PDB file with SEQRES, HELIX, SHEET and CRYST1 records, atoms N, CA, C and O in Angstrom:
SEQRES   1 A   75  MET LYS ALA LYS ASP LEU ASP ARG LYS PHE ASP ASN GLY          
SEQRES   2 A   75  GLU ASP ILE LEU ARG TYR LEU GLU LEU SER LYS ALA ARG          
SEQRES   3 A   75  ARG VAL GLU GLN GLU GLN LYS ARG VAL ASN VAL ASP PHE          
SEQRES   4 A   75  PRO VAL TRP MET ILE HIS SER LEU ASP LYS GLU ALA LYS          
SEQRES   5 A   75  ARG LEU GLY VAL PRO ARG GLN SER LEU ILE LYS MET LEU          
SEQRES   6 A   75  ILE ALA ARG HIS ILE GLN GLU ALA ARG ALA                      
HELIX    1 AA1 ALA A    3  ASP A   11  1                                   9    
HELIX    2 AA2 LEU A   17  TYR A   19  5                                   3    
HELIX    3 AA3 LEU A   22  LYS A   24  5                                   3    
HELIX    4 AA4 VAL A   41  LEU A   54  1                                  14    
HELIX    5 AA5 ARG A   58  ARG A   74  1                                  17    
CRYST1    1.000    1.000    1.000  90.00  90.00  90.00 P 1           1          
ATOM      1  N   MET A   1      13.769  23.878  18.909  1.00  0.00           N  
ATOM      2  CA  MET A   1      13.993  22.483  19.272  1.00  0.00           C  
ATOM      3  C   MET A   1      13.591  21.622  18.046  1.00  0.00           C  
ATOM      4  O   MET A   1      12.591  21.894  17.382  1.00  0.00           O  
ATOM      5  N   LYS A   2      14.342  20.654  17.790  1.00  0.00           N  
ATOM      6  CA  LYS A   2      14.023  19.720  16.674  1.00  0.00           C  
ATOM      7  C   LYS A   2      12.948  18.767  17.070  1.00  0.00           C  
ATOM      8  O   LYS A   2      12.791  18.407  18.236  1.00  0.00           O  
ATOM      9  N   ALA A   3      12.197  18.360  16.051  1.00  0.00           N  
ATOM     10  CA  ALA A   3      11.036  17.425  16.298  1.00  0.00           C  
ATOM     11  C   ALA A   3      11.525  16.142  16.956  1.00  0.00           C  
ATOM     12  O   ALA A   3      10.822  15.630  17.827  1.00  0.00           O  
ATOM     13  N   LYS A   4      12.642  15.608  16.613  1.00  0.00           N  
ATOM     14  CA  LYS A   4      13.119  14.418  17.232  1.00  0.00           C  
ATOM     15  C   LYS A   4      13.413  14.591  18.660  1.00  0.00           C  
ATOM     16  O   LYS A   4      13.219  13.653  19.434  1.00  0.00           O  
ATOM     17  N   ASP A   5      13.898  15.800  19.095  1.00  0.00           N  
ATOM     18  CA  ASP A   5      14.108  16.097  20.477  1.00  0.00           C  
ATOM     19  C   ASP A   5      12.790  16.183  21.280  1.00  0.00           C  
ATOM     20  O   ASP A   5      12.658  15.651  22.382  1.00  0.00           O  
ATOM     21  N   LEU A   6      11.863  16.862  20.676  1.00  0.00           N  
ATOM     22  CA  LEU A   6      10.564  16.889  21.310  1.00  0.00           C  
ATOM     23  C   LEU A   6       9.938  15.542  21.480  1.00  0.00           C  
ATOM     24  O   LEU A   6       9.384  15.225  22.532  1.00  0.00           O  
ATOM     25  N   ASP A   7      10.029  14.712  20.396  1.00  0.00           N  
ATOM     26  CA  ASP A   7       9.497  13.384  20.480  1.00  0.00           C  
ATOM     27  C   ASP A   7      10.188  12.551  21.630  1.00  0.00           C  
ATOM     28  O   ASP A   7       9.555  11.767  22.337  1.00  0.00           O  
ATOM     29  N   ARG A   8      11.467  12.776  21.751  1.00  0.00           N  
ATOM     30  CA  ARG A   8      12.237  12.033  22.768  1.00  0.00           C  
ATOM     31  C   ARG A   8      11.746  12.467  24.186  1.00  0.00           C  
ATOM     32  O   ARG A   8      11.493  11.620  25.043  1.00  0.00           O  
ATOM     33  N   LYS A   9      11.619  13.787  24.409  1.00  0.00           N  
ATOM     34  CA  LYS A   9      11.123  14.240  25.630  1.00  0.00           C  
ATOM     35  C   LYS A   9       9.686  13.656  25.980  1.00  0.00           C  
ATOM     36  O   LYS A   9       9.395  13.202  27.087  1.00  0.00           O  
ATOM     37  N   PHE A  10       8.859  13.725  24.930  1.00  0.00           N  
ATOM     38  CA  PHE A  10       7.526  13.185  25.145  1.00  0.00           C  
ATOM     39  C   PHE A  10       7.558  11.683  25.485  1.00  0.00           C  
ATOM     40  O   PHE A  10       6.914  11.255  26.443  1.00  0.00           O  
ATOM     41  N   ASP A  11       8.298  10.890  24.709  1.00  0.00           N  
ATOM     42  CA  ASP A  11       8.447   9.506  24.959  1.00  0.00           C  
ATOM     43  C   ASP A  11       9.016   9.168  26.315  1.00  0.00           C  
ATOM     44  O   ASP A  11       8.724   8.105  26.863  1.00  0.00           O  
ATOM     45  N   ASN A  12       9.831  10.061  26.869  1.00  0.00           N  
ATOM     46  CA  ASN A  12      10.386   9.890  28.175  1.00  0.00           C  
ATOM     47  C   ASN A  12       9.489  10.368  29.293  1.00  0.00           C  
ATOM     48  O   ASN A  12       9.867  10.330  30.464  1.00  0.00           O  
ATOM     49  N   GLY A  13       8.281  10.825  28.928  1.00  0.00           N  
ATOM     50  CA  GLY A  13       7.318  11.202  29.940  1.00  0.00           C  
ATOM     51  C   GLY A  13       7.511  12.643  30.448  1.00  0.00           C  
ATOM     52  O   GLY A  13       6.912  13.028  31.453  1.00  0.00           O  
ATOM     53  N   GLU A  14       8.334  13.426  29.766  1.00  0.00           N  
ATOM     54  CA  GLU A  14       8.568  14.831  30.236  1.00  0.00           C  
ATOM     55  C   GLU A  14       7.423  15.705  29.837  1.00  0.00           C  
ATOM     56  O   GLU A  14       6.734  15.447  28.850  1.00  0.00           O  
ATOM     57  N   ASP A  15       7.226  16.727  30.599  1.00  0.00           N  
ATOM     58  CA  ASP A  15       6.208  17.736  30.245  1.00  0.00           C  
ATOM     59  C   ASP A  15       6.665  18.577  29.105  1.00  0.00           C  
ATOM     60  O   ASP A  15       7.653  19.296  29.247  1.00  0.00           O  
ATOM     61  N   ILE A  16       5.991  18.531  27.953  1.00  0.00           N  
ATOM     62  CA  ILE A  16       6.430  19.225  26.801  1.00  0.00           C  
ATOM     63  C   ILE A  16       5.506  20.517  26.512  1.00  0.00           C  
ATOM     64  O   ILE A  16       5.704  21.216  25.518  1.00  0.00           O  
ATOM     65  N   LEU A  17       4.573  20.763  27.363  1.00  0.00           N  
ATOM     66  CA  LEU A  17       3.586  21.872  27.110  1.00  0.00           C  
ATOM     67  C   LEU A  17       4.283  23.166  26.915  1.00  0.00           C  
ATOM     68  O   LEU A  17       3.835  23.966  26.094  1.00  0.00           O  
ATOM     69  N   ARG A  18       5.355  23.437  27.614  1.00  0.00           N  
ATOM     70  CA  ARG A  18       6.007  24.726  27.525  1.00  0.00           C  
ATOM     71  C   ARG A  18       6.673  24.933  26.118  1.00  0.00           C  
ATOM     72  O   ARG A  18       7.028  26.050  25.742  1.00  0.00           O  
ATOM     73  N   TYR A  19       6.816  23.858  25.399  1.00  0.00           N  
ATOM     74  CA  TYR A  19       7.402  23.951  24.042  1.00  0.00           C  
ATOM     75  C   TYR A  19       6.313  24.156  22.990  1.00  0.00           C  
ATOM     76  O   TYR A  19       6.641  24.422  21.834  1.00  0.00           O  
ATOM     77  N   LEU A  20       5.055  24.045  23.337  1.00  0.00           N  
ATOM     78  CA  LEU A  20       3.975  24.076  22.370  1.00  0.00           C  
ATOM     79  C   LEU A  20       3.319  25.460  22.413  1.00  0.00           C  
ATOM     80  O   LEU A  20       3.307  26.098  23.465  1.00  0.00           O  
ATOM     81  N   GLU A  21       2.766  25.941  21.274  1.00  0.00           N  
ATOM     82  CA  GLU A  21       2.041  27.121  21.207  1.00  0.00           C  
ATOM     83  C   GLU A  21       0.574  26.723  21.037  1.00  0.00           C  
ATOM     84  O   GLU A  21       0.061  26.582  19.927  1.00  0.00           O  
ATOM     85  N   LEU A  22      -0.068  26.549  22.182  1.00  0.00           N  
ATOM     86  CA  LEU A  22      -1.416  25.963  22.192  1.00  0.00           C  
ATOM     87  C   LEU A  22      -2.482  26.843  21.547  1.00  0.00           C  
ATOM     88  O   LEU A  22      -3.535  26.364  21.125  1.00  0.00           O  
ATOM     89  N   SER A  23      -2.187  28.126  21.482  1.00  0.00           N  
ATOM     90  CA  SER A  23      -3.210  29.037  20.846  1.00  0.00           C  
ATOM     91  C   SER A  23      -3.324  28.717  19.344  1.00  0.00           C  
ATOM     92  O   SER A  23      -4.323  29.075  18.721  1.00  0.00           O  
ATOM     93  N   LYS A  24      -2.345  28.066  18.769  1.00  0.00           N  
ATOM     94  CA  LYS A  24      -2.419  27.773  17.316  1.00  0.00           C  
ATOM     95  C   LYS A  24      -2.721  26.290  17.066  1.00  0.00           C  
ATOM     96  O   LYS A  24      -2.750  25.841  15.920  1.00  0.00           O  
ATOM     97  N   ALA A  25      -2.951  25.509  18.186  1.00  0.00           N  
ATOM     98  CA  ALA A  25      -3.181  24.086  18.072  1.00  0.00           C  
ATOM     99  C   ALA A  25      -4.531  23.849  17.409  1.00  0.00           C  
ATOM    100  O   ALA A  25      -5.496  24.588  17.609  1.00  0.00           O  
ATOM    101  N   ARG A  26      -4.556  22.780  16.608  1.00  0.00           N  
ATOM    102  CA  ARG A  26      -5.900  22.375  16.010  1.00  0.00           C  
ATOM    103  C   ARG A  26      -5.838  20.897  15.799  1.00  0.00           C  
ATOM    104  O   ARG A  26      -4.767  20.296  15.712  1.00  0.00           O  
ATOM    105  N   ARG A  27      -7.005  20.326  15.720  1.00  0.00           N  
ATOM    106  CA  ARG A  27      -7.089  18.863  15.413  1.00  0.00           C  
ATOM    107  C   ARG A  27      -7.230  18.723  13.958  1.00  0.00           C  
ATOM    108  O   ARG A  27      -8.171  19.263  13.375  1.00  0.00           O  
ATOM    109  N   VAL A  28      -6.303  17.994  13.313  1.00  0.00           N  
ATOM    110  CA  VAL A  28      -6.245  17.824  11.904  1.00  0.00           C  
ATOM    111  C   VAL A  28      -7.499  17.171  11.382  1.00  0.00           C  
ATOM    112  O   VAL A  28      -7.934  16.158  11.930  1.00  0.00           O  
ATOM    113  N   GLU A  29      -8.085  17.706  10.363  1.00  0.00           N  
ATOM    114  CA  GLU A  29      -9.286  17.182   9.735  1.00  0.00           C  
ATOM    115  C   GLU A  29     -10.455  17.002  10.710  1.00  0.00           C  
ATOM    116  O   GLU A  29     -11.323  16.162  10.468  1.00  0.00           O  
ATOM    117  N   GLN A  30     -10.497  17.757  11.785  1.00  0.00           N  
ATOM    118  CA  GLN A  30     -11.641  17.722  12.666  1.00  0.00           C  
ATOM    119  C   GLN A  30     -12.453  18.978  12.606  1.00  0.00           C  
ATOM    120  O   GLN A  30     -13.383  19.158  13.392  1.00  0.00           O  
ATOM    121  N   GLU A  31     -12.120  19.852  11.687  1.00  0.00           N  
ATOM    122  CA  GLU A  31     -12.948  21.070  11.562  1.00  0.00           C  
ATOM    123  C   GLU A  31     -14.356  20.665  11.056  1.00  0.00           C  
ATOM    124  O   GLU A  31     -14.546  19.669  10.358  1.00  0.00           O  
ATOM    125  N   GLN A  32     -15.306  21.496  11.454  1.00  0.00           N  
ATOM    126  CA  GLN A  32     -16.712  21.241  11.060  1.00  0.00           C  
ATOM    127  C   GLN A  32     -16.972  21.919   9.750  1.00  0.00           C  
ATOM    128  O   GLN A  32     -16.489  23.022   9.493  1.00  0.00           O  
ATOM    129  N   LYS A  33     -17.744  21.249   8.919  1.00  0.00           N  
ATOM    130  CA  LYS A  33     -18.250  21.871   7.653  1.00  0.00           C  
ATOM    131  C   LYS A  33     -19.734  21.448   7.521  1.00  0.00           C  
ATOM    132  O   LYS A  33     -20.080  20.271   7.628  1.00  0.00           O  
ATOM    133  N   ARG A  34     -20.576  22.446   7.290  1.00  0.00           N  
ATOM    134  CA  ARG A  34     -21.945  22.167   7.184  1.00  0.00           C  
ATOM    135  C   ARG A  34     -22.326  21.686   5.834  1.00  0.00           C  
ATOM    136  O   ARG A  34     -21.910  22.244   4.819  1.00  0.00           O  
ATOM    137  N   VAL A  35     -23.144  20.615   5.811  1.00  0.00           N  
ATOM    138  CA  VAL A  35     -23.676  20.047   4.561  1.00  0.00           C  
ATOM    139  C   VAL A  35     -25.159  19.905   4.695  1.00  0.00           C  
ATOM    140  O   VAL A  35     -25.648  19.693   5.804  1.00  0.00           O  
ATOM    141  N   ASN A  36     -25.894  20.011   3.633  1.00  0.00           N  
ATOM    142  CA  ASN A  36     -27.380  19.819   3.667  1.00  0.00           C  
ATOM    143  C   ASN A  36     -27.631  18.522   2.949  1.00  0.00           C  
ATOM    144  O   ASN A  36     -27.111  18.273   1.862  1.00  0.00           O  
ATOM    145  N   VAL A  37     -28.462  17.678   3.599  1.00  0.00           N  
ATOM    146  CA  VAL A  37     -28.855  16.403   3.014  1.00  0.00           C  
ATOM    147  C   VAL A  37     -30.329  16.265   3.100  1.00  0.00           C  
ATOM    148  O   VAL A  37     -30.881  16.473   4.181  1.00  0.00           O  
ATOM    149  N   ASP A  38     -31.007  15.934   2.055  1.00  0.00           N  
ATOM    150  CA  ASP A  38     -32.428  15.704   2.052  1.00  0.00           C  
ATOM    151  C   ASP A  38     -32.720  14.205   2.264  1.00  0.00           C  
ATOM    152  O   ASP A  38     -32.189  13.349   1.557  1.00  0.00           O  
ATOM    153  N   PHE A  39     -33.565  13.917   3.242  1.00  0.00           N  
ATOM    154  CA  PHE A  39     -33.957  12.528   3.503  1.00  0.00           C  
ATOM    155  C   PHE A  39     -35.458  12.411   3.270  1.00  0.00           C  
ATOM    156  O   PHE A  39     -36.202  13.374   3.455  1.00  0.00           O  
ATOM    157  N   PRO A  40     -35.899  11.210   2.858  1.00  0.00           N  
ATOM    158  CA  PRO A  40     -37.390  11.022   2.770  1.00  0.00           C  
ATOM    159  C   PRO A  40     -37.925  10.985   4.178  1.00  0.00           C  
ATOM    160  O   PRO A  40     -37.204  10.664   5.123  1.00  0.00           O  
ATOM    161  N   VAL A  41     -39.194  11.314   4.316  1.00  0.00           N  
ATOM    162  CA  VAL A  41     -39.861  11.451   5.578  1.00  0.00           C  
ATOM    163  C   VAL A  41     -39.797  10.136   6.350  1.00  0.00           C  
ATOM    164  O   VAL A  41     -39.569  10.143   7.560  1.00  0.00           O  
ATOM    165  N   TRP A  42     -39.997   9.005   5.668  1.00  0.00           N  
ATOM    166  CA  TRP A  42     -39.950   7.710   6.415  1.00  0.00           C  
ATOM    167  C   TRP A  42     -38.560   7.498   7.037  1.00  0.00           C  
ATOM    168  O   TRP A  42     -38.462   6.886   8.101  1.00  0.00           O  
ATOM    169  N   MET A  43     -37.500   7.979   6.411  1.00  0.00           N  
ATOM    170  CA  MET A  43     -36.185   7.805   6.913  1.00  0.00           C  
ATOM    171  C   MET A  43     -35.997   8.678   8.129  1.00  0.00           C  
ATOM    172  O   MET A  43     -35.391   8.245   9.110  1.00  0.00           O  
ATOM    173  N   ILE A  44     -36.497   9.890   8.091  1.00  0.00           N  
ATOM    174  CA  ILE A  44     -36.404  10.812   9.272  1.00  0.00           C  
ATOM    175  C   ILE A  44     -37.143  10.179  10.456  1.00  0.00           C  
ATOM    176  O   ILE A  44     -36.650  10.226  11.583  1.00  0.00           O  
ATOM    177  N   HIS A  45     -38.285   9.605  10.220  1.00  0.00           N  
ATOM    178  CA  HIS A  45     -39.003   8.933  11.300  1.00  0.00           C  
ATOM    179  C   HIS A  45     -38.198   7.857  11.904  1.00  0.00           C  
ATOM    180  O   HIS A  45     -38.106   7.756  13.127  1.00  0.00           O  
ATOM    181  N   SER A  46     -37.579   7.002  11.045  1.00  0.00           N  
ATOM    182  CA  SER A  46     -36.769   5.891  11.515  1.00  0.00           C  
ATOM    183  C   SER A  46     -35.542   6.393  12.266  1.00  0.00           C  
ATOM    184  O   SER A  46     -35.183   5.825  13.297  1.00  0.00           O  
ATOM    185  N   LEU A  47     -34.879   7.465  11.764  1.00  0.00           N  
ATOM    186  CA  LEU A  47     -33.718   8.007  12.398  1.00  0.00           C  
ATOM    187  C   LEU A  47     -34.094   8.586  13.804  1.00  0.00           C  
ATOM    188  O   LEU A  47     -33.379   8.377  14.784  1.00  0.00           O  
ATOM    189  N   ASP A  48     -35.244   9.322  13.862  1.00  0.00           N  
ATOM    190  CA  ASP A  48     -35.697   9.809  15.150  1.00  0.00           C  
ATOM    191  C   ASP A  48     -35.991   8.729  16.154  1.00  0.00           C  
ATOM    192  O   ASP A  48     -35.683   8.841  17.341  1.00  0.00           O  
ATOM    193  N   LYS A  49     -36.615   7.650  15.630  1.00  0.00           N  
ATOM    194  CA  LYS A  49     -36.948   6.573  16.614  1.00  0.00           C  
ATOM    195  C   LYS A  49     -35.678   5.984  17.158  1.00  0.00           C  
ATOM    196  O   LYS A  49     -35.577   5.747  18.361  1.00  0.00           O  
ATOM    197  N   GLU A  50     -34.690   5.736  16.295  1.00  0.00           N  
ATOM    198  CA  GLU A  50     -33.464   5.127  16.729  1.00  0.00           C  
ATOM    199  C   GLU A  50     -32.662   6.076  17.627  1.00  0.00           C  
ATOM    200  O   GLU A  50     -32.059   5.656  18.615  1.00  0.00           O  
ATOM    201  N   ALA A  51     -32.669   7.351  17.266  1.00  0.00           N  
ATOM    202  CA  ALA A  51     -31.910   8.331  18.115  1.00  0.00           C  
ATOM    203  C   ALA A  51     -32.513   8.447  19.478  1.00  0.00           C  
ATOM    204  O   ALA A  51     -31.812   8.624  20.474  1.00  0.00           O  
ATOM    205  N   LYS A  52     -33.866   8.344  19.523  1.00  0.00           N  
ATOM    206  CA  LYS A  52     -34.553   8.395  20.818  1.00  0.00           C  
ATOM    207  C   LYS A  52     -34.210   7.140  21.645  1.00  0.00           C  
ATOM    208  O   LYS A  52     -34.005   7.214  22.856  1.00  0.00           O  
ATOM    209  N   ARG A  53     -34.154   6.008  20.966  1.00  0.00           N  
ATOM    210  CA  ARG A  53     -33.821   4.743  21.689  1.00  0.00           C  
ATOM    211  C   ARG A  53     -32.438   4.777  22.271  1.00  0.00           C  
ATOM    212  O   ARG A  53     -32.193   4.244  23.353  1.00  0.00           O  
ATOM    213  N   LEU A  54     -31.475   5.443  21.511  1.00  0.00           N  
ATOM    214  CA  LEU A  54     -30.081   5.525  22.005  1.00  0.00           C  
ATOM    215  C   LEU A  54     -29.909   6.751  22.888  1.00  0.00           C  
ATOM    216  O   LEU A  54     -28.878   6.856  23.551  1.00  0.00           O  
ATOM    217  N   GLY A  55     -30.840   7.668  22.937  1.00  0.00           N  
ATOM    218  CA  GLY A  55     -30.693   8.847  23.734  1.00  0.00           C  
ATOM    219  C   GLY A  55     -29.715   9.871  23.201  1.00  0.00           C  
ATOM    220  O   GLY A  55     -29.024  10.547  23.963  1.00  0.00           O  
ATOM    221  N   VAL A  56     -29.664   9.977  21.894  1.00  0.00           N  
ATOM    222  CA  VAL A  56     -28.781  10.916  21.196  1.00  0.00           C  
ATOM    223  C   VAL A  56     -29.598  11.770  20.249  1.00  0.00           C  
ATOM    224  O   VAL A  56     -30.685  11.368  19.833  1.00  0.00           O  
ATOM    225  N   PRO A  57     -29.081  12.964  19.897  1.00  0.00           N  
ATOM    226  CA  PRO A  57     -29.781  13.735  18.850  1.00  0.00           C  
ATOM    227  C   PRO A  57     -29.687  13.063  17.451  1.00  0.00           C  
ATOM    228  O   PRO A  57     -28.789  12.267  17.178  1.00  0.00           O  
ATOM    229  N   ARG A  58     -30.605  13.405  16.634  1.00  0.00           N  
ATOM    230  CA  ARG A  58     -30.611  12.865  15.274  1.00  0.00           C  
ATOM    231  C   ARG A  58     -29.315  13.114  14.549  1.00  0.00           C  
ATOM    232  O   ARG A  58     -28.812  12.219  13.870  1.00  0.00           O  
ATOM    233  N   GLN A  59     -28.757  14.300  14.670  1.00  0.00           N  
ATOM    234  CA  GLN A  59     -27.529  14.617  13.988  1.00  0.00           C  
ATOM    235  C   GLN A  59     -26.355  13.715  14.454  1.00  0.00           C  
ATOM    236  O   GLN A  59     -25.524  13.269  13.662  1.00  0.00           O  
ATOM    237  N   SER A  60     -26.339  13.488  15.713  1.00  0.00           N  
ATOM    238  CA  SER A  60     -25.277  12.588  16.261  1.00  0.00           C  
ATOM    239  C   SER A  60     -25.441  11.147  15.764  1.00  0.00           C  
ATOM    240  O   SER A  60     -24.461  10.454  15.488  1.00  0.00           O  
ATOM    241  N   LEU A  61     -26.682  10.721  15.658  1.00  0.00           N  
ATOM    242  CA  LEU A  61     -26.980   9.363  15.169  1.00  0.00           C  
ATOM    243  C   LEU A  61     -26.412   9.257  13.763  1.00  0.00           C  
ATOM    244  O   LEU A  61     -25.676   8.319  13.459  1.00  0.00           O  
ATOM    245  N   ILE A  62     -26.762  10.250  12.870  1.00  0.00           N  
ATOM    246  CA  ILE A  62     -26.366  10.241  11.465  1.00  0.00           C  
ATOM    247  C   ILE A  62     -24.842  10.208  11.399  1.00  0.00           C  
ATOM    248  O   ILE A  62     -24.282   9.447  10.609  1.00  0.00           O  
ATOM    249  N   LYS A  63     -24.185  10.986  12.180  1.00  0.00           N  
ATOM    250  CA  LYS A  63     -22.652  10.991  12.173  1.00  0.00           C  
ATOM    251  C   LYS A  63     -22.156   9.604  12.560  1.00  0.00           C  
ATOM    252  O   LYS A  63     -21.245   9.062  11.934  1.00  0.00           O  
ATOM    253  N   MET A  64     -22.779   9.021  13.625  1.00  0.00           N  
ATOM    254  CA  MET A  64     -22.292   7.758  14.116  1.00  0.00           C  
ATOM    255  C   MET A  64     -22.432   6.701  12.953  1.00  0.00           C  
ATOM    256  O   MET A  64     -21.499   5.952  12.667  1.00  0.00           O  
ATOM    257  N   LEU A  65     -23.574   6.680  12.334  1.00  0.00           N  
ATOM    258  CA  LEU A  65     -23.889   5.680  11.306  1.00  0.00           C  
ATOM    259  C   LEU A  65     -22.940   5.854  10.109  1.00  0.00           C  
ATOM    260  O   LEU A  65     -22.406   4.871   9.595  1.00  0.00           O  
ATOM    261  N   ILE A  66     -22.739   7.059   9.681  1.00  0.00           N  
ATOM    262  CA  ILE A  66     -21.842   7.321   8.558  1.00  0.00           C  
ATOM    263  C   ILE A  66     -20.387   6.881   8.908  1.00  0.00           C  
ATOM    264  O   ILE A  66     -19.711   6.211   8.127  1.00  0.00           O  
ATOM    265  N   ALA A  67     -19.946   7.297  10.130  1.00  0.00           N  
ATOM    266  CA  ALA A  67     -18.615   6.927  10.531  1.00  0.00           C  
ATOM    267  C   ALA A  67     -18.449   5.440  10.606  1.00  0.00           C  
ATOM    268  O   ALA A  67     -17.430   4.925  10.146  1.00  0.00           O  
ATOM    269  N   ARG A  68     -19.368   4.740  11.146  1.00  0.00           N  
ATOM    270  CA  ARG A  68     -19.339   3.298  11.197  1.00  0.00           C  
ATOM    271  C   ARG A  68     -19.248   2.676   9.809  1.00  0.00           C  
ATOM    272  O   ARG A  68     -18.432   1.788   9.562  1.00  0.00           O  
ATOM    273  N   HIS A  69     -20.073   3.144   8.937  1.00  0.00           N  
ATOM    274  CA  HIS A  69     -20.033   2.631   7.522  1.00  0.00           C  
ATOM    275  C   HIS A  69     -18.650   2.862   6.909  1.00  0.00           C  
ATOM    276  O   HIS A  69     -18.094   1.970   6.269  1.00  0.00           O  
ATOM    277  N   ILE A  70     -18.091   4.083   7.109  1.00  0.00           N  
ATOM    278  CA  ILE A  70     -16.810   4.416   6.502  1.00  0.00           C  
ATOM    279  C   ILE A  70     -15.754   3.465   7.069  1.00  0.00           C  
ATOM    280  O   ILE A  70     -14.923   2.959   6.315  1.00  0.00           O  
ATOM    281  N   GLN A  71     -15.768   3.214   8.364  1.00  0.00           N  
ATOM    282  CA  GLN A  71     -14.793   2.376   9.009  1.00  0.00           C  
ATOM    283  C   GLN A  71     -14.901   0.936   8.495  1.00  0.00           C  
ATOM    284  O   GLN A  71     -13.884   0.296   8.227  1.00  0.00           O  
ATOM    285  N   GLU A  72     -16.110   0.437   8.360  1.00  0.00           N  
ATOM    286  CA  GLU A  72     -16.349  -0.920   7.930  1.00  0.00           C  
ATOM    287  C   GLU A  72     -15.911  -1.051   6.462  1.00  0.00           C  
ATOM    288  O   GLU A  72     -15.365  -2.087   6.082  1.00  0.00           O  
ATOM    289  N   ALA A  73     -16.140  -0.028   5.634  1.00  0.00           N  
ATOM    290  CA  ALA A  73     -15.758  -0.066   4.243  1.00  0.00           C  
ATOM    291  C   ALA A  73     -14.247  -0.070   4.097  1.00  0.00           C  
ATOM    292  O   ALA A  73     -13.721  -0.643   3.143  1.00  0.00           O  
ATOM    293  N   ARG A  74     -13.561   0.542   4.999  1.00  0.00           N  
ATOM    294  CA  ARG A  74     -12.093   0.556   4.943  1.00  0.00           C  
ATOM    295  C   ARG A  74     -11.463  -0.749   5.327  1.00  0.00           C  
ATOM    296  O   ARG A  74     -10.354  -1.075   4.904  1.00  0.00           O  
ATOM    297  N   ALA A  75     -12.194  -1.508   6.150  1.00  0.00           N  
ATOM    298  CA  ALA A  75     -11.646  -2.761   6.743  1.00  0.00           C  
ATOM    299  C   ALA A  75     -11.636  -3.902   5.716  1.00  0.00           C  
ATOM    300  O   ALA A  75     -11.215  -5.015   6.033  1.00  0.00           O  
TER     301      ALA A  75                                                      
END                                                                             
């Protein structure tokens, strides 16, 4: 099936799952890659305090802050 035909079916609200090979599906640029970053102790304490206030793990807070900064820089 051509992409334009699949797009048309999707746009018309048709079920297109039977046309997809979900075992090979992936989210583009969403793969995880580990990086190591060294922070000063005072910054770790501040991050932990803010993470606790928000009820999220430190790593999630760091990701949120970096993502927000990137979005704002692009705007």
